[in-house]
ROLUM-794477 format. One record per residue (C-alpha): residue in three letters; x, y, z. Coordinates in Angstrom, 1 decimal, m for minus. Layout:
(site 'ALA'; (X; Y; Z));
...
***
This chain:
(site 'MET'; (18.2; m13.2; m0.3));
(site 'TYR'; (17.6; m13.4; 3.2));
(site 'SER'; (19.1; m16.5; 4.6));
(site 'ALA'; (18.8; m19.3; 7.6));
(site 'LEU'; (22.5; m18.6; 8.6));
(site 'GLY'; (21.9; m14.6; 8.4));
(site 'ARG'; (19.4; m15.1; 11.5));
(site 'CYS'; (22.4; m16.1; 13.4));
(site 'GLU'; (24.4; m12.6; 12.9));
(site 'THR'; (24.1; m9.6; 14.8));
(site 'ILE'; (22.7; m6.9; 12.4));
(site 'PHE'; (22.9; m2.8; 12.5));
(site 'ALA'; (21.6; 0.0; 10.3));
(site 'LEU'; (20.9; 3.3; 10.3));
(site 'SER'; (17.0; 3.7; 11.8));
(site 'SER'; (16.6; 7.5; 11.0));
(site 'GLY'; (17.0; 9.4; 8.0));
(site 'VAL'; (20.1; 9.4; 5.5));
(site 'GLY'; (22.0; 12.7; 5.4));
(site 'LYS'; (23.1; 15.5; 8.0));
(site 'CYS'; (20.6; 16.2; 10.5));
(site 'ALA'; (20.7; 17.0; 14.9));
(site 'VAL'; (20.0; 13.3; 15.7));
(site 'SER'; (20.5; 10.2; 14.1));
(site 'VAL'; (19.6; 6.7; 15.3));
(site 'ILE'; (21.4; 3.5; 14.9));
(site 'ARG'; (20.1; 0.1; 15.8));
(site 'ILE'; (21.8; m2.9; 16.4));
(site 'SER'; (20.0; m6.2; 16.6));
(site 'GLY'; (21.4; m9.8; 17.7));
(site 'ALA'; (23.4; m11.7; 20.4));
(site 'LYS'; (26.4; m9.6; 20.3));
(site 'SER'; (24.6; m6.1; 20.8));
(site 'LEU'; (25.3; m6.4; 24.7));
(site 'ARG'; (29.1; m7.0; 23.7));
(site 'ILE'; (29.2; m3.9; 21.8));
(site 'LEU'; (27.5; m1.9; 24.1));
(site 'GLU'; (29.7; m3.0; 26.9));
(site 'SER'; (32.9; m2.4; 24.6));
(site 'MET'; (32.2; 1.4; 23.2));
(site 'THR'; (30.7; 2.7; 26.3));
(site 'SER'; (31.1; 2.9; 29.8));
(site 'CYS'; (27.4; 2.4; 30.3));
(site 'ARG'; (26.3; m0.1; 33.6));
(site 'VAL'; (24.0; m2.3; 31.7));
(site 'ARG'; (20.6; m0.8; 32.7));
(site 'PRO'; (17.8; m2.2; 30.3));
(site 'ARG'; (15.4; 0.0; 28.7));
(site 'VAL'; (16.9; 3.0; 30.5));
(site 'ALA'; (18.8; 6.1; 28.2));
(site 'GLN'; (21.8; 6.5; 29.1));
(site 'LEU'; (24.6; 9.8; 28.3));
(site 'THR'; (27.8; 8.2; 27.4));
(site 'ASN'; (31.1; 8.9; 25.4));
(site 'LEU'; (31.2; 6.2; 22.5));
(site 'ARG'; (34.8; 5.0; 21.6));
(site 'ASP'; (36.8; 3.2; 19.2));
(site 'PRO'; (37.2; m0.1; 21.4));
(site 'ALA'; (40.7; m0.5; 19.2));
(site 'SER'; (42.1; 2.6; 19.9));
(site 'GLY'; (40.2; 4.6; 22.9));
(site 'GLU'; (39.4; 7.2; 20.6));
(site 'ILE'; (35.9; 9.2; 21.4));
(site 'VAL'; (33.7; 9.0; 18.8));
(site 'ASP'; (31.0; 11.2; 20.0));
(site 'GLN'; (28.6; 11.6; 22.7));
(site 'GLY'; (25.1; 10.6; 23.1));
(site 'LEU'; (22.6; 8.5; 24.4));
(site 'ALA'; (22.7; 4.6; 24.7));
(site 'ILE'; (19.5; 2.5; 25.1));
(site 'TRP'; (19.6; m1.5; 25.6));
(site 'PHE'; (16.4; m3.8; 25.4));
(site 'PRO'; (17.1; m7.4; 26.3));
(site 'GLY'; (14.9; m10.0; 24.2));
(site 'PRO'; (12.5; m11.3; 23.7));
(site 'ASN'; (11.3; m7.6; 25.2));
(site 'SER'; (12.1; m5.5; 22.2));
(site 'PHE'; (11.0; m5.1; 18.7));
(site 'THR'; (12.7; m7.9; 16.9));
(site 'GLY'; (12.3; m10.2; 19.9));
(site 'GLU'; (16.3; m10.3; 20.6));
(site 'ASP'; (18.6; m8.4; 22.2));
(site 'LEU'; (18.8; m4.6; 20.4));
(site 'LEU'; (20.6; m1.6; 21.1));
(site 'GLU'; (20.1; 1.7; 19.7));
(site 'LEU'; (22.7; 4.7; 19.7));
(site 'GLN'; (21.2; 8.1; 19.4));
(site 'LEU'; (24.1; 10.2; 18.2));
(site 'HIS'; (25.3; 13.4; 16.2));
(site 'GLY'; (23.7; 13.5; 13.2));
(site 'SER'; (27.0; 14.2; 11.6));
(site 'ARG'; (27.9; 12.2; 8.3));
(site 'ALA'; (31.2; 11.3; 9.7));
(site 'VAL'; (30.0; 10.0; 12.8));
(site 'ILE'; (27.8; 7.7; 11.1));
(site 'ALA'; (30.4; 6.2; 9.1));
(site 'LYS'; (33.1; 5.7; 11.9));
(site 'VAL'; (30.5; 4.0; 13.7));
(site 'PHE'; (29.7; 2.1; 11.0));
(site 'SER'; (33.2; 1.0; 10.5));
(site 'ILE'; (33.7; 0.2; 13.7));
(site 'LEU'; (30.9; m2.1; 13.8));
(site 'ARG'; (31.8; m3.9; 10.5));
(site 'GLN'; (35.1; m4.9; 12.3));
(site 'THR'; (33.5; m6.7; 14.7));
(site 'PRO'; (33.0; m10.5; 14.2));
(site 'GLY'; (29.4; m11.6; 13.3));
(site 'VAL'; (28.2; m8.2; 12.8));
(site 'ARG'; (27.1; m7.1; 9.5));
(site 'THR'; (24.7; m4.5; 7.9));
(site 'ALA'; (21.0; m5.1; 7.8));
(site 'GLU'; (19.2; m5.9; 4.4));
(site 'PRO'; (16.2; m4.3; 3.6));
(site 'GLY'; (13.5; m5.3; 5.9));
(site 'GLU'; (15.3; m7.3; 8.3));
(site 'PHE'; (14.6; m6.1; 11.9));
(site 'SER'; (11.1; m6.1; 10.6));
(site 'ARG'; (11.4; m9.7; 9.8));
(site 'ARG'; (13.3; m10.9; 12.2));
(site 'ALA'; (10.4; m9.3; 14.6));
(site 'MET'; (7.9; m11.5; 12.5));
(site 'GLU'; (9.7; m14.8; 13.3));
(site 'ASN'; (10.0; m14.0; 16.9));
(site 'GLY'; (6.3; m13.5; 17.3));
(site 'LYS'; (6.4; m9.8; 17.6));
(site 'LEU'; (4.5; m9.0; 14.1));
(site 'ASP'; (2.2; m11.3; 12.1));
(site 'LEU'; (2.3; m10.8; 8.3));
(site 'ILE'; (m0.9; m8.8; 8.3));
(site 'GLU'; (1.1; m6.5; 10.7));
(site 'ALA'; (4.2; m6.2; 8.5));
(site 'GLU'; (2.4; m5.4; 5.5));
(site 'ALA'; (0.5; m2.5; 7.3));
(site 'LEU'; (4.2; m1.1; 8.9));
(site 'ALA'; (5.1; m1.0; 5.3));
(site 'ASP'; (2.1; 1.1; 4.0));
(site 'LEU'; (2.4; 3.2; 6.7));
(site 'ILE'; (6.4; 3.8; 6.1));
(site 'ASP'; (5.4; 4.7; 2.5));
(site 'ALA'; (2.2; 6.7; 3.2));
(site 'ASP'; (2.5; 10.3; 1.6));
(site 'THR'; (m1.2; 11.3; 2.3));
(site 'GLU'; (m3.6; 11.8; 5.4));
(site 'ALA'; (m5.8; 9.2; 3.8));
(site 'GLN'; (m2.9; 6.4; 3.6));
(site 'ARG'; (m1.6; 7.1; 6.9));
(site 'LYS'; (m5.1; 6.5; 8.4));
(site 'LEU'; (m5.7; 3.4; 6.1));
(site 'ALA'; (m2.4; 1.8; 7.3));
(site 'LEU'; (m3.3; 2.4; 11.1));
(site 'MET'; (m6.8; 0.4; 10.0));
(site 'GLU'; (m4.4; m2.2; 8.7));
(site 'LYS'; (m2.4; m2.2; 11.9));
(site 'SER'; (m5.3; m2.9; 14.3));
(site 'GLY'; (m5.5; m6.0; 13.9));
(site 'ALA'; (m9.4; m6.1; 12.8));
(site 'LEU'; (m8.2; m8.3; 9.4));
(site 'ARG'; (m6.2; m11.1; 11.7));
(site 'GLY'; (m9.4; m10.8; 13.8));
(site 'PHE'; (m11.6; m11.9; 11.3));
(site 'GLY'; (m9.7; m14.2; 9.8));
(site 'GLU'; (m9.1; m16.3; 13.0));
(site 'ALA'; (m12.7; m15.8; 14.1));
(site 'LEU'; (m13.9; m17.4; 10.5));
(site 'ARG'; (m11.2; m20.1; 10.4));
(site 'ASP'; (m12.6; m21.4; 13.9));
(site 'GLU'; (m15.9; m21.5; 12.5));
(site 'LEU'; (m14.8; m23.2; 9.5));
(site 'VAL'; (m12.6; m26.0; 12.2));
(site 'ARG'; (m16.1; m26.2; 13.9));
(site 'LEU'; (m18.2; m27.0; 10.8));
(site 'MET'; (m15.8; m29.6; 9.4));
(site 'ALA'; (m15.8; m31.6; 12.7));
(site 'ASP'; (m19.7; m31.3; 12.1));
(site 'LEU'; (m19.4; m32.8; 8.7));
(site 'GLU'; (m17.1; m35.5; 10.8));
(site 'ILE'; (m20.4; m36.8; 12.4));
(site 'ALA'; (m22.6; m36.4; 9.3));
(site 'LEU'; (m19.8; m38.9; 7.8));
(site 'ASP'; (m19.9; m41.0; 10.9));
(site 'PHE'; (m24.0; m41.4; 10.5));
(site 'ALA'; (m23.8; m41.9; 6.8));
(site 'ASP'; (m25.9; m44.7; 6.8));
(site 'GLU'; (m28.2; m42.9; 8.4));
(site 'VAL'; (m29.8; m40.6; 5.4));
(site 'ASP'; (m32.0; m38.3; 7.8));
(site 'VAL'; (m29.4; m37.6; 10.4));
(site 'SER'; (m26.4; m37.1; 7.8));
(site 'ASP'; (m28.5; m34.7; 5.5));
(site 'GLU'; (m29.5; m32.6; 8.5));
(site 'ILE'; (m26.2; m31.9; 9.6));
(site 'ALA'; (m25.0; m31.2; 6.3));
(site 'GLU'; (m27.9; m28.7; 5.5));
(site 'GLN'; (m27.2; m27.2; 8.7));
(site 'VAL'; (m23.3; m26.7; 7.8));
(site 'ARG'; (m24.5; m25.7; 4.5));
(site 'SER'; (m26.9; m22.7; 5.9));
(site 'GLU'; (m23.9; m21.4; 8.0));
(site 'LEU'; (m21.4; m21.4; 5.6));
(site 'LYS'; (m23.8; m19.2; 3.6));
(site 'ILE'; (m23.1; m17.0; 6.3));
(site 'ILE'; (m19.4; m16.9; 6.2));
(site 'GLU'; (m19.6; m16.4; 2.4));
(site 'GLY'; (m21.5; m13.5; 2.5));
(site 'LYS'; (m18.9; m12.0; 5.1));
(site 'LEU'; (m16.1; m12.7; 2.9));
(site 'SER'; (m17.8; m11.2; 0.3));
(site 'ALA'; (m18.2; m8.0; 2.3));
(site 'ALA'; (m14.7; m8.0; 2.8));
(site 'GLU'; (m13.8; m8.4; m0.5));
(site 'SER'; (m15.6; m5.7; m1.8));
(site 'CYS'; (m14.0; m2.9; 0.1));
(site 'TYR'; (m11.1; m3.7; m1.5));
(site 'SER'; (m11.3; m1.5; m4.2));
(site 'SER'; (m11.3; 1.5; m2.2));
(site 'ALA'; (m8.3; 0.6; 0.0));
(site 'GLU'; (m6.5; 0.0; m3.4));
(site 'ARG'; (m7.3; 3.3; m4.3));
(site 'VAL'; (m6.5; 5.0; m1.4));
(site 'ARG'; (m2.8; 2.9; m1.5));
(site 'ASP'; (m2.2; 3.4; m5.3));
(site 'GLY'; (m4.4; 6.5; m5.4));
(site 'LEU'; (m7.4; 7.5; m8.0));
(site 'THR'; (m6.5; 7.7; m12.0));
(site 'VAL'; (m7.6; 10.7; m13.5));
(site 'LEU'; (m7.1; 10.8; m17.2));
(site 'ILE'; (m6.8; 14.1; m18.9));
(site 'ALA'; (m7.8; 13.3; m22.6));
(site 'GLY'; (m9.4; 15.5; m25.5));
(site 'PRO'; (m8.0; 16.9; m29.3));
(site 'PRO'; (m5.0; 18.4; m29.4));
(site 'ASN'; (m4.7; 21.8; m28.5));
(site 'ALA'; (m7.4; 21.5; m25.7));
(site 'GLY'; (m5.4; 23.2; m22.9));
(site 'LYS'; (m4.6; 19.8; m21.3));
(site 'SER'; (m0.8; 20.2; m20.4));
(site 'SER'; (m2.2; 23.5; m19.6));
(site 'LEU'; (m4.8; 22.5; m16.9));
(site 'LEU'; (m2.4; 19.4; m15.6));
(site 'ASN'; (0.3; 22.4; m14.5));
(site 'ALA'; (m2.5; 24.2; m13.1));
(site 'LEU'; (m3.6; 21.3; m11.2));
(site 'ALA'; (m0.5; 20.9; m9.9));
(site 'ARG'; (0.9; 24.1; m9.4));
(site 'ARG'; (4.1; 23.6; m11.1));
(site 'GLU'; (5.6; 23.2; m14.7));
(site 'VAL'; (5.0; 19.6; m14.9));
(site 'ALA'; (4.4; 19.6; m19.2));
(site 'ILE'; (5.3; 21.3; m21.7));
(site 'VAL'; (2.8; 23.8; m22.9));
(site 'SER'; (2.7; 24.9; m26.7));
(site 'GLU'; (0.6; 26.2; m29.4));
(site 'ILE'; (1.6; 23.4; m31.9));
(site 'ALA'; (m0.4; 20.6; m31.9));
(site 'GLY'; (0.9; 17.7; m31.1));
(site 'THR'; (3.6; 18.6; m28.5));
(site 'THR'; (2.5; 15.8; m26.2));
(site 'ARG'; (3.1; 12.5; m27.2));
(site 'ASP'; (3.4; 10.3; m24.3));
(site 'LEU'; (2.0; 9.8; m21.0));
(site 'VAL'; (2.7; 12.8; m18.5));
(site 'GLU'; (1.9; 11.8; m14.6));
(site 'VAL'; (1.9; 13.4; m11.6));
(site 'ARG'; (0.8; 13.0; m8.1));
(site 'LEU'; (m1.3; 15.1; m6.0));
(site 'ASP'; (m2.2; 15.1; m2.5));
(site 'LEU'; (m5.8; 16.4; m2.8));
(site 'CYS'; (m7.0; 17.1; 1.0));
(site 'GLY'; (m5.0; 14.2; 1.8));
(site 'LEU'; (m6.3; 11.7; m1.0));
(site 'PRO'; (m3.8; 10.5; m3.4));
(site 'VAL'; (m4.6; 11.5; m7.5));
(site 'ASN'; (m2.6; 10.5; m10.3));
(site 'LEU'; (m3.2; 13.2; m12.9));
(site 'ILE'; (m2.4; 11.7; m16.4));
(site 'ASP'; (m1.7; 14.3; m19.1));
(site 'THR'; (m1.8; 12.3; m22.5));
(site 'ALA'; (m1.4; 13.4; m26.5));
(site 'GLY'; (m4.1; 15.0; m28.4));
(site 'MET'; (m6.4; 12.3; m29.9));
(site 'ARG'; (m6.9; 12.8; m33.8));
(site 'PRO'; (m6.3; 10.5; m36.8));
(site 'THR'; (m2.6; 11.3; m37.7));
(site 'ASP'; (m0.2; 9.4; m40.1));
(site 'ASP'; (2.9; 10.2; m37.5));
(site 'PRO'; (4.1; 7.1; m36.0));
(site 'ILE'; (4.8; 8.4; m32.8));
(site 'GLU'; (1.7; 10.6; m32.3));
(site 'GLN'; (0.1; 7.1; m33.2));
(site 'GLU'; (1.4; 5.3; m30.5));
(site 'GLY'; (0.7; 8.2; m27.7));
(site 'VAL'; (m2.8; 8.0; m29.2));
(site 'ARG'; (m2.8; 4.5; m28.3));
(site 'ARG'; (m1.5; 4.8; m24.9));
(site 'ALA'; (m4.0; 7.5; m23.9));
(site 'MET'; (m6.8; 5.0; m25.2));
(site 'GLU'; (m5.2; 2.3; m23.4));
(site 'LYS'; (m4.9; 4.0; m20.2));
(site 'ALA'; (m8.3; 5.4; m20.3));
(site 'ARG'; (m9.7; 1.7; m19.9));
(site 'ALA'; (m8.1; 1.5; m16.4));
(site 'ALA'; (m8.5; 5.5; m15.2));
(site 'ASP'; (m11.3; 5.6; m12.5));
(site 'LEU'; (m12.2; 9.0; m14.5));
(site 'VAL'; (m11.7; 10.8; m17.8));
(site 'LEU'; (m11.5; 14.5; m18.1));
(site 'TRP'; (m12.7; 15.1; m21.5));
(site 'LEU'; (m11.5; 18.9; m22.5));
(site 'SER'; (m12.8; 20.8; m25.5));
(site 'PRO'; (m12.1; 24.6; m25.5));
(site 'VAL'; (m15.0; 26.7; m25.5));
(site 'ASN'; (m13.9; 28.7; m28.5));
(site 'GLU'; (m14.6; 25.9; m30.8));
(site 'SER'; (m16.9; 23.4; m31.7));
(site 'VAL'; (m17.2; 20.3; m29.6));
(site 'THR'; (m15.7; 17.6; m30.0));
(site 'SER'; (m17.0; 14.2; m28.5));
(site 'PRO'; (m14.7; 11.3; m27.1));
(site 'PRO'; (m13.7; 8.7; m30.3));
(site 'ALA'; (m16.3; 6.1; m30.1));
(site 'ASP'; (m14.0; 3.2; m28.8));
(site 'LEU'; (m12.3; 5.2; m26.1));
(site 'ALA'; (m13.6; 3.1; m22.6));
(site 'PHE'; (m13.7; 4.7; m19.3));
(site 'GLU'; (m15.7; 3.9; m15.8));
(site 'ALA'; (m16.6; 7.7; m15.8));
(site 'LEU'; (m16.2; 10.9; m17.8));
(site 'TRP'; (m16.7; 14.4; m17.3));
(site 'THR'; (m16.6; 16.9; m19.8));
(site 'VAL'; (m14.5; 20.0; m19.5));
(site 'ARG'; (m14.7; 23.5; m21.6));
(site 'THR'; (m11.1; 24.8; m21.6));
(site 'LYS'; (m9.7; 28.8; m22.4));
(site 'VAL'; (m13.0; 30.2; m21.0));
(site 'ASP'; (m11.1; 33.6; m20.7));
(site 'LEU'; (m10.7; 33.6; m24.6));
(site 'SER'; (m14.8; 33.7; m24.5));
(site 'ALA'; (m16.6; 37.1; m22.7));
(site 'LYS'; (m20.3; 34.8; m22.9));
(site 'ALA'; (m18.5; 31.5; m21.6));
(site 'ALA'; (m16.8; 33.6; m18.5));
(site 'GLY'; (m20.5; 34.8; m17.4));
(site 'GLU'; (m21.6; 31.6; m17.2));
(site 'GLN'; (m21.3; 29.2; m13.8));
(site 'ASN'; (m20.5; 25.6; m13.0));
(site 'ASN'; (m24.2; 24.1; m12.9));
(site 'ASP'; (m23.3; 20.7; m13.6));
(site 'GLY'; (m21.1; 17.9; m11.5));
(site 'GLU'; (m19.4; 16.3; m14.9));
(site 'VAL'; (m19.6; 19.4; m17.3));
(site 'TYR'; (m17.1; 22.3; m16.3));
(site 'LEU'; (m16.2; 25.8; m17.9));
(site 'LEU'; (m12.9; 26.7; m16.5));
(site 'SER'; (m9.6; 28.7; m17.8));
(site 'ALA'; (m6.4; 27.3; m16.9));
(site 'HIS'; (m4.6; 30.3; m17.8));
(site 'SER'; (m6.4; 32.8; m15.3));
(site 'GLY'; (m7.3; 29.9; m12.8));
(site 'PHE'; (m10.7; 30.7; m13.7));
(site 'GLN'; (m13.3; 28.2; m11.7));
(site 'LEU'; (m10.5; 25.9; m11.4));
(site 'ASP'; (m11.5; 25.6; m7.7));
(site 'GLY'; (m14.9; 24.1; m9.0));
(site 'LEU'; (m13.0; 21.3; m10.5));
(site 'LEU'; (m10.7; 20.5; m8.0));
(site 'GLN'; (m14.0; 20.4; m5.0));
(site 'GLY'; (m15.6; 18.4; m8.0));
(site 'LEU'; (m12.4; 16.1; m7.8));
(site 'GLN'; (m12.3; 15.9; m4.2));
(site 'GLU'; (m15.9; 14.8; m3.5));
(site 'PHE'; (m15.1; 12.0; m6.7));
(site 'ALA'; (m12.0; 10.8; m4.4));
(site 'GLU'; (m14.0; 10.7; m1.2));
(site 'LYS'; (m16.7; 8.6; m2.5));
(site 'LYS'; (m14.5; 6.5; m4.3));
(site 'MET'; (m12.3; 5.9; m1.6));
(site 'SER'; (m14.8; 5.8; 1.2));
(site 'ILE'; (m14.2; 2.8; 3.6));
(site 'ASN'; (m17.1; 1.6; 5.6));
(site 'SER'; (m15.6; m1.2; 7.0));
(site 'SER'; (m13.3; m2.1; 10.4));
(site 'VAL'; (m12.2; m4.8; 8.2));
(site 'ILE'; (m9.5; m3.9; 5.6));
(site 'VAL'; (m8.6; m5.8; 2.7));
(site 'ALA'; (m5.3; m3.8; 1.7));
(site 'ASN'; (m3.3; m5.5; m0.8));
(site 'GLU'; (m3.5; m8.3; m3.5));
(site 'ARG'; (m1.9; m10.9; m1.8));
(site 'GLN'; (m4.8; m10.8; 1.1));
(site 'ARG'; (m7.5; m10.3; m1.5));
(site 'ARG'; (m6.5; m13.5; m3.2));
(site 'ALA'; (m6.6; m15.4; 0.1));
(site 'ILE'; (m10.0; m13.9; 1.0));
(site 'VAL'; (m11.2; m14.9; m2.6));
(site 'ALA'; (m9.7; m18.5; m2.3));
(site 'ALA'; (m11.6; m19.3; 0.9));
(site 'ARG'; (m15.1; m17.7; m0.5));
(site 'GLN'; (m14.6; m19.7; m3.9));
(site 'ALA'; (m14.1; m22.6; m1.7));
(site 'ILE'; (m16.9; m21.9; 0.2));
(site 'GLU'; (m19.2; m21.5; m2.9));
(site 'ALA'; (m18.2; m25.0; m4.0));
(site 'ALA'; (m19.3; m26.3; m0.5));
(site 'VAL'; (m22.7; m25.0; m0.5));
(site 'GLN'; (m23.8; m26.3; m3.9));
(site 'PRO'; (m27.1; m28.5; m2.9));
(site 'ASN'; (m25.6; m31.8; m4.3));
(site 'SER'; (m22.2; m31.5; m2.6));
(site 'PRO'; (m22.2; m34.7; m0.3));
(site 'PRO'; (m20.6; m34.2; 3.0));
(site 'GLU'; (m16.8; m35.5; 1.4));
(site 'VAL'; (m16.8; m32.9; m1.0));
(site 'MET'; (m17.9; m30.4; 1.8));
(site 'ALA'; (m15.5; m31.1; 4.3));
(site 'GLU'; (m12.5; m31.1; 1.5));
(site 'GLU'; (m13.7; m27.8; 0.3));
(site 'LEU'; (m13.7; m26.4; 4.0));
(site 'ARG'; (m10.4; m27.6; 4.1));
(site 'CYS'; (m9.1; m25.6; 1.4));
(site 'ALA'; (m10.9; m22.3; 2.5));
(site 'SER'; (m9.4; m22.7; 6.2));
(site 'PHE'; (m6.0; m23.4; 4.3));
(site 'ALA'; (m6.6; m19.8; 2.7));
(site 'LEU'; (m7.5; m17.9; 5.8));
(site 'GLU'; (m4.2; m19.3; 7.0));
(site 'SER'; (m2.3; m18.0; 4.4));
(site 'LEU'; (m3.9; m14.9; 4.7));
(site 'LEU'; (m2.7; m14.8; 8.0));
(site 'GLY'; (0.7; m15.7; 7.1));
(site 'LYS'; (0.5; m18.9; 9.0));
(site 'ILE'; (1.1; m21.4; 5.9));
(site 'GLY'; (2.5; m21.1; 2.2));
(site 'VAL'; (4.2; m17.5; 2.4));
(site 'GLU'; (7.6; m18.2; 2.7));
(site 'ASN'; (8.1; m17.3; m1.3));
(site 'ILE'; (6.7; m13.9; m0.7));
(site 'LEU'; (8.0; m12.6; 2.6));
(site 'ASP'; (11.5; m11.4; 0.9));
(site 'SER'; (8.9; m9.4; m1.5));
(site 'VAL'; (7.1; m7.7; 1.4));
(site 'PHE'; (10.4; m6.8; 3.4));
(site 'SER'; (12.0; m5.9; 0.3));
(site 'ARG'; (10.0; m2.5; 0.3));
(site 'PHE'; (10.9; m1.6; 3.9));
(site 'CYS'; (14.1; 0.8; 4.3));
(site 'ILE'; (17.6; m0.7; 5.5));
(site 'GLY'; (16.7; 0.3; 9.0));
(site 'LYS'; (13.4; m0.8; 9.5));
***
């Protein structure tokens, strides 16, 4: 848990990758970083200049390594504090020795996850939205996630929230005038109606921002594609073929897959979660029943269900109680049917293929890519990227919805506008977010 007392201490951590590498970067932030620079090196204090130096153990004078030292005096540093970066050889022994020296320095300790970024936020170098974007950028596995994180970091959402908050403050002032003229009904009603008209425009802007959340959420978490069908329909074989590795056990024995088997794909830069499921059939086996139940439950949350049915068997239909957002029919094992092997896919929601031979597998991949691109398309510069941001937007919108009701008196409208303004303040990380900061920064690695 991050404490106020810990903010006074100088912190250090490895900011580069863990393990043997060519160069490792150690970051040291706090009031004692300059003292550490002077005690461990012979460098002259030259701000923001990389200096080649021998790094020594202050206690023994022994040379630990040779590398670069860069000192950034606060507030012109990432954290806003005095900050020292040591770029050393990426030896585990070197890093361990330097860490041992730093731990023996009074008032210096190892950083907690995300503590450098948290100090940056507390010192006005980052706001909460930028910090969340930075966490997403660090976590990005695909090109789409990288682009989304940079769009978040651009500051468009912050500018959007600040502009609407300023509008609400102005409209609250107008309502105060209406209340001052409460005895003059015509004047009061005219002002209230004008405020109501402008609030409807703001409500539309909030609704538009909220609507982009589902696409951003899919980019961050990945599109979910469920592979379902009766036993021995080729579900596990298709999962392995799409993943291009042996993920699931393939067997001719019906009911081999009992639980959900999930694999993450990078589909031309788009994150896709493929899920193999138990074969759906009536059964007395309690374990298989649980597998079917889990498959049915997962289908409700999936963006797309691929319903598999072998071409050499009669076509099976999904269970009547299988809930899904979108479903494609995939006829598998085409290599076992000469007639089917001569056919081509001609319907965007019906595919014929062979996972075993790879026949027409590219067609399914192309269809999945186009489906993912459509679902993850973001046509707005204002990105609502996580649930915290979405809740703040929704709270502001709902308050404004209440304010624009035809029979709302100016007093009620003013109170709802205050609620909407508070919601936008929480979106910007200015109020009411202390309880979520630990959660946000715990996502960061130690050296960030």
